[in-house]
PARO-944962 format. One record per atom (N, C-alpha, C): x, y, z. Coordinates in steps of 0.02 Angstrom, whole numbers, plus 50000, padded with zeros to 5 digits. Layout:
N
XYZ...
//
This chain:
382
490004879351649490104884451700490754883151737491124888351752491764887451785491684887251861491174890551887491094890651959490724884451983490994881352033490674875352061490024877352095489494873852080488854875252110488614869152148488254870152202487954864752239487214865952243486834861352216486124862552209485734860152270485974861752329485594860052389485064865352399484554863652439484024868552453484304874652488484804873552532485094879252567485394884152518485764881552467486084885852417485564889552375485034885952357484524888952315484164894552353484024893452416483714898652456484174904752460484814903352470485294908852477485344912852413485354909452356485414913152292484804917552281484214915352301483624919452293483634925352339483874924452400483884929952449484354935452427484914933652397485394938752374485074943152322484704940152274484394943952222483834948252246483504946352300482924949952324483084957052343483664958152373483844964852395483884969752337484164967452281484274971952226483664973052183483204968252180482694968452128482014971052148481854971652209481174972852229480924979852213481364984352195481134991052179480944991952107480994986852065480884987551994480174986451973480084981851924479434981351893478914978451940479114975051993478614972452039478204978152069478524983652089478154989052119477684992252068477904992852005477464995651954476854991151944476984984751944476434980051933475924980451989476154980252051475684980252107475354987052115475694992652097475384999152103474774999852057474794996352000474254997251952473754991451953473844986751997473434980851992472694982352002472514987552038471814988852050471454991751989471834994151939471524996651878471244990951836471494984951847471254979151811471024974051862471144967751850470974962751900471454963251958471274960452013471674960852073472224955552070472714956652028473274952052021473914955252045474364951152069475034953452087475544948452058476174950052066476694945552039476644938552070476394938152131476334931652164475834927052127475364929952090474894925852052475244922251994475784925151970476144922151914476724917751938476944918851997477544915452023477354908652054477794903752048477704897452081477894897752154478014891952183478184891652254478724886252265478954885652327479454880652343480134883652357480604879452377481254881952399481654885552345481534883952281481904887352228481604894052210481044895652240480684901852222480644906652280480654904052341480604908352400481154913652399480964919752416481434925352421481744927252354481444925052299481714926652233481604934152219482074937152183482024944252167481464945452117481234951752113480734953552062481054952851993480664950551944480954949751877481084956351843481584956551800481694962451758481264962151696481444965851646481044965851585480454970651589480014970251541479434974751536478834971651570478524975551615477934973151650477324973351603476844969051617476204969351579475874976151585475994979551640475684986151650475944991251601476504989851569476784994451520476634992351448476204987351440476014984851374475284986751359475084986751296474374988151280473924982951312473334985151334472854980451362472634975351309472484969351331472204964351286471444965251284471174965951224470464967451218470194963951155469764959051165469484955351109469514947851121469364944151068469354936851072469884933951025470244929151051470804926251013470734918651013470864915750954470884908450948471614906250955471754902851010472444900751024472484893151017472904890750971473034883550964473664882051005473564878051056474094876851105474344869651099474934868751071475224862151062475654860251121475484854751155475834852851217475524856651274475914860751307475624864851359475834863151429476334858551437476604856851502476054854951551475634850151530475134847351575474614852451599474474857451558473964862351576474244868651606474894868851621475184874851651475144880851604475264879751540475234885351493474524888151489474024883951491473334886351489473184890451553473484888451608473394892451670473634899651661474174900451623474424907251610473914911151567473624907851519473104911151478472524913451522472324909251568471764911051612471944916951658472564917451677472784923251716472714929651675472884929251611472804935051567472074937051561471634932051558470924933651556470684936951620470964934851676470784937951740471024945251742471624946351714471894953151717471514957851670471304955351612470964959551562470244956951553469784960551582469084958151582468774957951513469044961651465468764961551397469144956851351469564952651379469954947951338469714940851350469614937251295469434930151298469884926251250470154920851275470564916351233470204909651228470044907851166469764901251154470334896551137470494892251185471094888051179470914881151154471254878951101471194872051078471854868551093471824863451134472434859851154472464852951122473064851151097473184844551067473934843751060474184837851043474904837151030475134842150977475724844750986475954850350944475984848550870476234842650852476284840750782475584840050751475124837250789474434836550765474134843350749474224848150794473954854850783474294858250724474944857350718475304860450661475024857950595474924851450589474664848650527473944850950515473564851550568472864853850562472844861050537473264865250565473284872350544473474872850470473974868950450474204869150380473644866950334473304861650351472774859050308472204864150301471994867150357471434871850356471624878150318472224880750330472434886950297472504886050222472764880350200472834879150129472154878150096471644876450135470974875850109470614882550103470974887950121470684894650114470294896850175470294892950227469944894850288470464896650341470244899450396470704901150450470334900550516470584896250559470254895450625470704897550682471364897350672471834899150725472104906150714472154909950768472494916550764473224915850785473344911950838474024910950864474154903550872474744901250850474964894450865475524894850916475404891950974475894891851028476094884551038476704882951022476924875951023477454874851075477454868851101477954866951152478644865951121478684865251054479334864051024479414867650958480034868950941480184872650879480074868350817480054861750826479934857350769479254858950737478734859450777478064860850751478024868050725478364872550759478384879450734478684879650664479214875750655479544875550590479094872650535478694867550553478234864650504477754869850478477464873850523476964878850502477314884550464477884886650488478244892150454478464889950384478694883750377478904881250311478324880850262477724880350288477134880150245476944887050219477274892250244477164899050219476504901950240476254900150300475594902650320475634906650385476224909450400476294913750459476414920950436476294925650481476444932650467477084934650504477394939850481478004942150514477824945550580478124943250634477994946250700478294953350702477934958150733478214964950737478874965050776479294969750759479944970450793479844971550868479314975350887479204976750958479054970250997478834965050963478684958750996479324954651006479734954150954480314949750957480924952950988480924959550994481524963151017481804960651083481404958951134481704956951198482074950251196481994946351142482264939551141482904939451099483454936651126484084936351089484024932451024484434934250975484464930350914484654923150931484404918650892484514911550906483914908350940483514912550974482904910051006482284912950972482384915450912481824917750870482034916650797481534915850754481684914550684481974920850651482454919850606482764925550573482274929550531481754926150505481244929650465480654932050508480724931550574480214933750622479554929950614479594923750590478994919650584478774916950652479244916150699479074913950766479574916750816479374916750880479814918950933479754914150992480314912551023480314908151081480094911851144479664908551184479444911551246479724907951308479964901751299480274898051354480754893051325481304891551361481824887351333481964881151375482234876051340482434869851373483154868351351483614868551398484324867751382484534860451391484904857851344485224851351354485764852151408485844846951447486314847451503486584840551521487064840651567487344834451593487204834251668486674831051690486584830151762487104825251789487404826951846487904822351874487844821951950488064816351977488014815052049488604818452084488454822952129488984826852162489384822952213489134816952232489534812652277490094809152238490014808852172490494805052131490924809452086490624814952061490974819152013490964826452035491434830152009491394837452011491324839651938491154845951928491044848351860491664847551817492244848451847492874847951809493014840851785492664835951813492764829051790492424827751723491984832351703491574831151644491834835251585491844832251525492054836051465491584841851451491834847151420491404852551399491254852451325491434846851293491254845651224490904838851219490354838651183489954832451181490354826751149490784828251102491164823051068491644819351114491844822551169492344819551213492044814351261491384813951264491074809151310491194801951288491324800951223491444794051199492164791751214492604796451232493314794851240493554794951312493124796851358493334797751428493264791151466493834788151483493824781651516493474781851583493474787651616493154788251681492394787951678492124788651617491394788551609491134781851585491574777051575491354770451551490904767051603490304765251582489824762051627489504766751676489614773351668489384778151718488774782151697488604781851633488104786751608487454783451586486934787751579486284785451556485984790251506485534787551463485174791751415484474788851404484044792651369483364790451353483254791551278483504786851236483514788051163482824788251130482304785651162481634786051132481284792551148481584796651189481264802851212481344808251159480824812351151480814817451098481394822251103481564824451164482104829351173482774826351151482864819951163483484816751141483524816351065482954814951033482954814550960483104821450930482854826850961483014833550937483754834950944484054832751000484774833451011485174829750957484974823650941485324819850889485224823150821484634825850809484504829450747484974835450741485054838950796485514844750796486224842450780486434836850809487104834250796487184832250722486654829150695486674827050624486744833250579486384838550595486404844550554487074848250561487364847850621487984851550633488604847550612488594841050626489204836950616489154832250556488544831050532488454826250477488244819450504487944815350462487684808850485488224803950507488804803850473489314798850491489604800250560489764806550574490034808150641489514806950695488874807950678488354806750727488294799350742488344795250690488344788050701488934785950745489514788750731490114787050771490014788950844489684794650855489584796750925489104791950961488564790150927488084785550958488414778750972488804776250925489154769850936489664770550992489984776350994490474777451047490164777251116489564780051123489224779851187488984772751203488784769051151488604762051163489214758251188489804759651160490424756451183490614758451254490334764151275490454766351344489974762851393489574758151366489084754451407488584759151441488324763651402487834768351430487184764651446486864766651501486234763551522485644767051489485114763251478484534765851442483944766751489483584772451482482994773851523482424776151478481794775551502481234777451459481144784951451481364788951499481304796251492481854799651532481904806151523482474809851552482364811751625481744811551649481634812451721481924806351758481824800451729482104794451760482874794351756483144797051703483874797751699484124802051758483784807751769484004812351821483904809351891483354805751901483254802451965483784797051977483964793451924484474788251930485154791251949485284797251923485904800851942485894802452016485334805152040485284807052111485304800852156485064795252131485064788952170485764785852172486204787952127486864784752123486864778452080486294777152048486254771352003486724772251943486744778351918487244780451870487544786951898488094789251870488404795251898488344801351854488084800551792487964806251748487494804051692487224808951656486764807151602486674812851553486224811751505486034816951457485294818351467485124824851479484424826451493484324833951487483694835951475483534843051478483614845551550483774851951557483994854651621483464854151676482824854851659482324855651711482174849151748482374843451721482244837151757482654836851821483264839251820483664839451882483334844151933483044849751909482714854351954482104851151986481754847051948481174843651976481394838552029481954835352018482224830752068482384834552132482714840252124482894844252183482274846752220481764848652182481154851252212480794845952253480884839652234480514834252267480924830452319481594831452318482014827452363482524831952397482474832452462482924836952498483654834452493484104839152479484814837752475484994832252424484624831852370484794827052318485484828652291485944823652286486634825052264486674825552188486404830752159486394831552087486554838752068486934839552016487114846151990487094845751914487174851351881487144851551808487784854351779488004851351724488554854051685488294855251614488624859651577488414861351508489014860851462488894858151402489424858451352489384865251317489834866451269489884873051238489894872451162489454876451130489474877251057489434870751018489034866051043488914859951005488214857451020488034851750990487344849250997487174847851070487674846351111487544845151182487324851251219487404857151189487204863451220486584866351187486224862251150485634864551115485114867551164484834873151146484274875951184483674876151137483204871751149482584871451110482074876051143481574878051106481104882951134480374880851124479964883351169479244883851158479134890851130478734891351078478664897951047477984899151015477904905050988477274907150958477374909850887476854908950847476834912150782476114914250768476024919450727475364922050709475184919250641474594916450636474374913250574474134918550524474324917450462474224922450409473504924650400473034920050407472344921650393471964925150448472304926750502471954929850559471714936850543471134938650571470904945650567471014949150634471424946050677471574948850743472334949750751472654952450700473384952750699473674956850757473374962650770473634966950824473544963650892472944960950904472824957550968473284951550976473384947850921473824942050924474544944150942474764949650911475444952050925475494954350999474994957751024475004959851094474984953851141474624948751122474594942651163475294939451168475624938751111476294935851112476774940251153476704946851145477144951351184477034950351259476404949051279476264947851350476614941551375476694936551331477044930451352477794931751363478024937551339478724939451349478784944951402478244946351437478264951251491478634948451552478794952851598479134950751660478724945551698478074946751702477644942251741477594935251709477494935151643477424928751609478084924951609478634928451600479294925151602479434922351671479204925951722479274923351790478854916951798478274916851767477844910951768478224904951739478514905851680478874900251649479464897951693479814902751721480414900951761480234897151824479714899351859479584896751926479044891351929478644890851876478124885751877478294879851833478674880851780478864875251736479614873951739479994878251774480724877651778481054878351709480694881451663480984882751596481454888651599481824889451546482254895351539481844901151514481824906851548481534912851518481944914651456481624916951404481994919051344482144926551345481904929951395482084936951405482644937151458483244939351439483824938851485483734942451551483304947651553483214951351616482844947251669482554941751650482214937351698482664931351711482924930451771483384924951783483024918251789483354912851771483064906151784483094904751859482784899451880482784897751951483474895151971483624896052036484254893552063484854896952032485434893852035486044896852007486174895251934485654893551896485744892451825485994898751791486424898251741486614904251703486014906851663485984913451654485444916251613485524914051541484984914851503484974911851436485524914851391485694921251402486214924251360486914922151380486984918451436487634915851457487754908751433487224905451410487324898751382487694899351315487994893951294488364893951231488084888651184487464889651160487164884851115487484885051046487404879951006487684880050938487304884750894487624887050841487284891150790486884886550745486234886350757485814881850718485124884850712484814883950654484124886150643483664880950675483344882850731482934878050768482354875350726482144879150676481604876850633481794870450597482454869450584482684863650546482624857150587482514857750652482434851750692481804847850674481374850950633480764847450612480924841750563481524841750535481724836450488481964830350527481494826650554481654821350602481764814450570481464813150513481484806350486482194803850473482654807850444483344805450435483674803650502483494807150554483764805650621483534798850646482894797450638482614791050660482934785350621483024786350556483344781150515484064779850539484414785250552485104784750576485134781050644484684782750689484684779650755484514772150751484074770450703483914763350693484514759550665484884762650620485454759450589485984757450640486064761350692486574759750742486284755850801485624754450798485324750350851485144754150914485114760750909484914764650969484154764550976483794764250919483054763550921482874756550898
//
């Protein structure tokens, strides 16, 4: 981003207040006008709370009130789920539609993907929808050839790059790679906008941190391996080791260490810095993004419809509801994820998803993790 941003609570409140004036006449009014026809829900039931959400404008996009009602019973296999937050959204849909029931099975995403593949290949079908926290598991199921093509009306609101080219899956929430940095030490212009330059910048020697055992980091390295090749990826990892980069167990700790001044920048998914800001007033942390390389990867949580389902229409309508204005607002304000519908802004002054510059990469290919782990072991990162 070219414009300097300051992620203080005062700034976040101000950015929300500006948007409120323009947006309140849109889908929020339609939603609340019709709420009595179904359950007594309003946009506030889907929206989170806190300084990054107060005075936020009404979301754009298509309201649930303009979509077909959900009616029937659906088997939803939910991989991950952000500590139960995703299931909370399912329960809101059940409250809104009295004739809709979702039987949710929750487990780690890879475990569920393998279970679905095994059952489907055995000629049986237990899942109607697979909703996974990561594109890796979505790719595993799609590669097994047991998904159906999502209707165009479902995938249309989501930009290319955040949905499979063959419409086997669609992203409903995004996680952007970013560079959290300490605003007492750096400005955005001090940081490279290309991931490859971080190994060559003398001002960053001994200043940065990463969490190489963390899943999001492994996906990032996988993206680099696919884009740049294994040798260049090894050189980059060794280059960061030569920069005396500090090691942490996860990316929330990387972001906290940045805010503490223990390190001055790091590699982490974007929402960890937001969680730091939400929990610590005036935390000196901001985010920078690289452009068109693995450092700008946007991974997604997404859905696919399983081939053996006899609830194809209901499953498609369910997925479309996850891309509604209300559900996208839920992802933005309760999980701090990126909405994949551009009409719904992320929290704070983050750029909308269509303003990011991620690399051109098939996210399904991130499921090929084993060569990445071997590569990381060879250079001593794992």
